[in-house]
C-alpha positions, 0 to 999 in steps of 0.5 A: 500500500502506498499513501500520498500525503498533501503537504500544508505549507506557505511556499516557504515553510512546511507546516506542523499539520503535515507532520501529523498527517505523515504519522497517520499515513504511516499507520496505513502501512507501506510507503508514504509519498509527500506532495508539495504543490506550490510555487517557488516551493523548493525549500518546502520539498527539501524540508519534506524530504528530511521528515522521518517516514517519507519515502519520496517527495513529489514537487509540483512547482507551478504558479497555478498552485501558488495559492493552493486553489482547490480547483487546481490542486484537486485535479492534480491529486486525482491525476496521481491517484492511479499510483496510490491506494490512499491520499491523506491531508490535514483537516485544515481549511485547505484540506477541507476545501480540496479533499471533498473535490478529490473524493467526488472526482474519484467517486468515493466517500471521504473519511473526515478528521480521523482520530486513529488508524485501526487498520488499513480500512478502519478508522475512528472519527468524532461525531456529535460535536465530539461527544461520541467516537465512531469507528468506520470501515471503508470498502472503497478501493481508494481512500480519501482521508483528512486527519485531525492534527491534534490526534497524532504525534508529529513526525520527526523533521529530521532523519529522513532522506527521501528523493525529490521528484519534480512533476507536472500537472493538469495546470489551471482549471480556469474555474477560479482566480486568486485575488488576495488575502487579508491575513492577521499578523501577530507576534504571538504564536499561531493558535493551532501550533501554540504550546500555551493558549489563553482563551477568554469567554463572554464573561469578560463583558466587552472587547476592551475587558477581553484585551485588558485581562487576557492579553497581559496573561498571554504575554507573560506566558508567551501564549497564543490568544483564543476565544469561545464562540460566544466571545467571538459572536459578541465581538470581543475577539476576531473570528480567527481566535475562535476555539471549538467545533466550528473554530480551531481544534487545538491541543496545547501543553497548557490551555487556560480558559478564562470566563468560559462555561464550557459549551459542548462545541468549545470542549470539542475543540480543546479537550485534548489539551495536556493540562487545562486550567479553568477560571470561572465564578460558577463552580457548576460550569461544565468546563470544570469537568475537563479541567485539571486545575480549577479556580472558582472566583471572580476572573477580574480579581484572579487573572490580574493576581495570576499575571502579577505572580508570573 
């Protein structure tokens, strides 16, 4: 069995989400090949060649793949599938955009956000906002899989010595054009890759209070900043801060939840964190059911005290 992994990158750096996908692909058995589709992405291919477990890197270097438009990348993957039994991608925004198109083109059922590989055709995945885990078996000849990055260890970024092969592709499908990207820039770690996250909830009361109490604590810890959906919907924090089933799935070493009650949708996005610290005035809040450490009290008193002692 040979598995193709779609690399997540920005044309210069290989993203950590790819490393978890490589680990998952390795559990299927057989060789693992890494597809780097981008423009001027030679450095990404070279980094991919060093990843432990990767047998070959395929580099599709063309301007049509620069923005990873799904309309162009999906046909590239489909054109390669006669040589592969499965294709695996991280369950990121990019993976979720591209892989359903691949599955539809191959006329197979996609297996989404797997948590484990039980065998070459059997996997576990979350359902009902993470409240239940389903075991699914696929009879499709070609497997199309997305991987929840927090569920698998990251493959080592050294120790591999894969060859890099340049390939062509179908080119521009002519269905979409990249216009531009308005990206948020921050000196803090990226949310899904951060080792420490401080998240705030609606209990903070306003955008000003959110930043007044959450930002100093995050700065002291060198942490990324997250938010519950309620806080985002209330306008306290931007959408890209949202942690949860409909936001970003995270699993940092330390997750500090401030003024977050612990709705099911939020817990689904952070309950795999190694250590969870919850601060909430309601001792019956669901967040305490998953917390390793809990502080019951007024966050407007506790958070400044905690920040001051760091």
